[in-house]
N, C-alpha and C positions, 0 to 999 in steps of 0.2 A: 262542559259542565266545568261553572265559575270558580275559582278559587275562595277558597272561605278567608278573610280576615279575622286574626284572632281577637283583634282588639274588637272587631267590631259583633265577633261571635260570642264574647263576653258582655258585653253591654246590652245586648240584647239579651240573654240567658236573665242579664239582671231585669232587664226592662219587662220579662214576663212577669218575675216573682214580684214586682214593685205591682204588677197591672192586678195580680191576683189578691193582693194583700189589699190592695186598695178598695177593692169590692171585696172585703169581712173574712175570705180566705184567707188559710195557713199554707205558705208554700216555701219551698227550699232550695236549693241546689243540694243531689242526692247522689253516691256513688262515687266513680273511677275522677269525678272531676275535682271533687274535693280532695279525693286521697292525691290527687298528682299538684293541685295546685303547696296544700300542706308540704309535701317533699318539693318545692320549689320548683317544679316541672308546669311548661303551658299544658292544661288540659284541651288534649284533643276535640272533646266534642262536651256538651253540660245537656246534665237533667235534670227536670225540676222534678219533685214530689209536690204532692198538694192533698188538702184534704174536699177539692171540689171535687164533684164526681164528670165523669167523661161528658155527658150532655150539658154540664154545668162549664166544662172546660169551654167547650167549642161555643157556647152561648155568649164567654166571654171575648174570646178571639175573633168569632166569625164561621160561619159554616166555608164561606171560602178561602181561609188563611192556615185551616185545620182538616186533616184528616183521619179518621178514624181505624188507622189501620191496626193499631195495636186493641182495641178497646174491647175486647173479650179478657184482656189482664189488666184492662184500668188504663189505657195510654191512649192518649190522642197525640200525633205529631203537631206541631204549630211552627208553620213558617214565617221566616223573615224577611227581613231583605237581602235582595241575589247572596252581596258580600257576607252576609251571618251565617247562613243558613237557615237551618231547624233545627227544633229542639223538641225533646218525648217530654210531654209532661201527664203522668204517673199517678194517680190517684193513690194514697197511703190505703196497701191492705194487706191483707192476712189470707195464706194459701191454704187449701184443705189437703186430700193426698195427694202424691204421687204415683200413681201405678203404674205408671209407663217407664219410671223411674228420670224424665225428663221434663214433662211438664205438669200442674198442679192439672188438681180434675175440678177444681174450681176455684174462684176466687171468691172475697168478700171484702169492703171495704173499711177502714179501719183505723188507727191513726199513727202521727209519725213512730212511737216507740213500737210497736208493733212491726210496721211497714222495716223498721230497723233489724229487729229480732229475726224476720223471715229470710234475710237479704244470704249470702254466700261464708264471708269471709269479716272479719270487724273493721280491718282497715279499708272496704269495700259498703261497711255500713253506718258510713258518717253523714250528715247534714251540716248545712252551712249557711245564712243569712246573708246574702251579698248585700244585704240595707244596713243591716248593725254589725257587718261583718263577724258573727259571732262562729263558733262553732258548736252545732250540739250530737254530744256524741252516747248513744245508749248501750254501744256494747265493745268500749275499751279498745276502739281503733286507733287514740292518737298514741294510746300507752306501747300499740304494737306496731307503728311507725317506727315512736323512737326506737324499739326495739327492733324493729326492722324482722320482726315475724308475721308468716302467713298461716292466722289460727280462724277456724270453722267457729262462725258464732256460736254459742250454747255445744250441743250433746254433737261433735264431728261424724260420730254415728249416723244420729238425724236428716244433719245437713248434707252427708254425700248420700244417703237413700233417697233422697229427694228429687235428686239430679247428680247422676252417675258423672256427666260432665265435669260437674267441679272438681274430681280427682285430678284433672289433668286444668284444669284451671290454676289448679291450689300449686302444682310445679310450672307453669307458666309464669305466675303471677312471682314467685319465689326467683327463677329465670329472667327476669326481663328486669324486675327491681332491683336483686342482688341480694334478697334476702335470703331468711331459712323457713323450713317451716315445721311450725311447734309440733313436739313430737307426740302429742295426744291427736293432732290432723293428720298426720304419719301415718300414725299406725292405723286409725281404720281407713286411710288410702290402702294400706298392703290387706287389710282384711277383704277391701271389697275390689280389689284392681281388678279380678276376673268377669267383674259383672259391668266392664266398660261394653263388652258388646252389646250394651242394649241403645249404644250411644249410635248416632247417623256415621258412615265412613267421612261424609263431607264435614260433620264436625271436629271427627277427632282430628281429620290431616290439618282441619285449616287452625286448631291448635300446635300440633305440633311444627306447624309453617312459623308458627310467631313463634315458639321453642328457636328454634334450628337458626331462623333468620335472627337472634339475638348475638351479640358479641358474647353474653355470656351464655352462648350454647353448649359447652362442655359441661357448665354446673347444668344444666336444663338433662341434659343425655345421662349425670350422674344420677340426680334425682327421679329418673326415670327407671332408672335401673332399680334405686336403694326400694323405692314405693311398689316395684311390681308391675310397673301400667308398660316398661319397654317389652315386659316376655307375652303382654297381650297385641302392643302393635306392630312389634318386629320380632315375633320369636326366632328370627334366622340369627340374630346376631348375636356372637359370642360375646358374654358378659364376663369375661376374665382372661387371662392368660396374656401372651402376644397382639394375638387379634382385638382385644379389647382397649391394650395400650393404644394400638395403630390408630385404632378408631376414634377416640378421644382425641390424640396427639393430631391427626391431620385437620380434624374437625376446627379445630384449634390454630392449626395456622395457618387457614382460609382468612382471605382478607375480602372483605364488601362481596364475597361472593354471590352469585344467582342463586334458587333455591335449586333447580338441578343441578347446579356442583356443587350444592351442599348433602340432596341427596345421593350424589353421585360417594363423596367423602364418608356417607355412610355405610353406603350398599358396598363400599370397596371390596372389605372382607369376605362379607358373606357371598356375593359373585366368585371371589377365589377360591372359596371352600365350599361350594357347590354342587353337586353332580350334575344340575339342571343347566344348561346355558342360556335358559331362558329365567332364572330367576329375577335376576333384577325388572326382569319388565313383566313379571306375574306382581311383582310387588308392590312395581308403579301402577299397575292397571288396580289392585289391589285396595290402593289409595285414594284411587279414580284421578289421579295427577291428569292436566292437559297432555293430549298429544306431544306439545311441543313441549312440554317440562320430561314428558317421559324420552323425545328423541335426547333431547339435553345430557342427560342421565346416560344414554346408552353410548351416546359419542366418548364421552368422559372414559365410560368401562373398557369400551372394546380399542380404543387408539391409546391408554394411557402408555400399552409397550412399546407403541413406537415411538413417542416423544422422548421417554425416560431411556431410551437404546439408540437416540436419533442420528450419532456421527456413524454408525455399525451399520445403517438402517441402508438399502438400498434409495437410489435418488428419486427413481419414481415414486414410488411406496411413501418414502417422506414427504414429498411435493407434495402429492395427493391428499395429504392428511394436514398440511402448513395450509392449502387455499380454503379450508370448509369454512362457512360462513358462520363456526362460532367456536372459531379459533380464539380470543380472547379467554371464551370461558374453560375450555377447554386445558389452554395453558396456566390458565389460574389454580385449576384442579391438579394438576401436576408440578408445578410449581410446591403447593402443599404438600405434597407425596415425596415429591424428592426430598423436601426439606427434613421430613418426619426421616424415610429411610437411608439420610445422610450418604447418598451412594450416586445420584444421577444430576448433581450439580453444572458437570460439565455440560450432559443433556439441551440442560435448561437454557444453557448461555449458547448453545451452538442455535436453535432453532430461534432464539431472540435475533441473534446475530443474521439468520437468513431473511426476518419477519422485518429488520429493520432497513434493509436494501429498498432500492426501487421495486415493487413489484415485477416490471416487466424484465427484471434481472432474474427473479427465481420463478417466474409464473408467465412466458411469452405464450402468445396467443395462439394456437396450434396452426398447423401446416395445413393440413386437409380438413373437410365435414361430410358427412355424409352426403351432401349432394357431389364429390367430387368420387365418389365411391360409385354413385349410381352414374355419372359419367362413365366410369370405367367399365362400365357392363356389369359392375355385379350388383343381386336381386339384394335387394332392400331382406332383411329379418335379421336374425342373431347373428352371423357373422359381423354386422356391423360393428356391432360394439367392442369384438374382438380385435377385429383388424385398426378400428380406429387408438383401441388401446395402444397394443403393438406400436403402431407409428408413433405414439404419443412416447412410451418409454423411450423408444431411437432419439427421436427429439431431445426431452431432459437430458437423456446421458451424451448429447452431442454427437451420436452416430450418423445424425443427417443434419439439414442445415435450412433448408430451403424446400420449396412446393413440389419442385420437380423430383427431389430425390425420395420428398416424401409419396408423393403417387407413384413410384415405380418402385418401392419397398410394398406399398399396400397390394400391388399389382402381384409382386412376386411372393408375396404372404397369401393370395387368395389362390391360385394357381397352385401351391403347394398343399394347400386346402382341400382341393379338388378331386389333385392328383393320389390322395391319401385312400 
């Protein structure tokens, strides 16, 4: 997929507005791109709102350059040059009821003001004319940007009842922008937090991902607790006392972590206090994490004790942990934990010193393989793993240093096994 050039994407978004206006239609940039540029940020993408209907939009830009992917909601995707990407062009609309708590039962076309008033938060309800460089604000979004507040448009109860995901979006925007949530909006979230269950797990996890991956993740988690949403998405997490403090401080201590490391830090106290050893895995499955992400989470939680007590751990045990493919993630996680518990910095340095050496010094090639066991006449099967592990331990401990000694030890161990 070709990378998008921000300058070309902006120029294309301006051209879309210009072409619609040249044909007599009203057209404006809408939503997040307006918010971002007013905050001095480069918009990630651009949306255009217009009074042209979906059919008229396709007539303007041609069937070959458009796709009616969201036509049921008045949205047409318009494709630009490869480096400019594509733009969603939406007809101004008003929504009917939201009986499923996520999607409007029907939409009807309207005007710019009505379109602004059906959106979620004031900072997302702004329009901008890129030709005249004029901001059009029907909902007080500019004032809330200045005040650094996330506020629902109109009645927060009504806005949140229309789409329950907006509750999590309020927290996410406050987190990623470093804003606070308007008290009336927060109270509405608190009253309706238990209704989040109507939202798909995938949508919930996507919002959690964006909250946790932001540098303001601690603020995000505190807002999740205050809003009552944390109790819905992670009821297993203790939200008070030492467990809560450790969770916040560990998340805060992470530096450029992967999502797997973030989730491991979030679930650390949960797993430690759980009666069920599979609790963390169950939560990962509940959130529909990928197998790769779940493996990363479980790797961190399982191997934390080995890393944090490294100087006293038997070398073969520690060595097998240090050679895992995701050692960088594991060390990143353990460093944050060590920083918080303030008791294991020596262990971290011990591991770092080992990893800094040439790998051949601490991860030498095995002296024998399964093929060697077969040549010794040992039948294939379960004994192979046990024998190879025992020989490897002896090698790592310096008890044997060559192939002949390894073969002799394997044969001795096998004879002892069958004699029992």
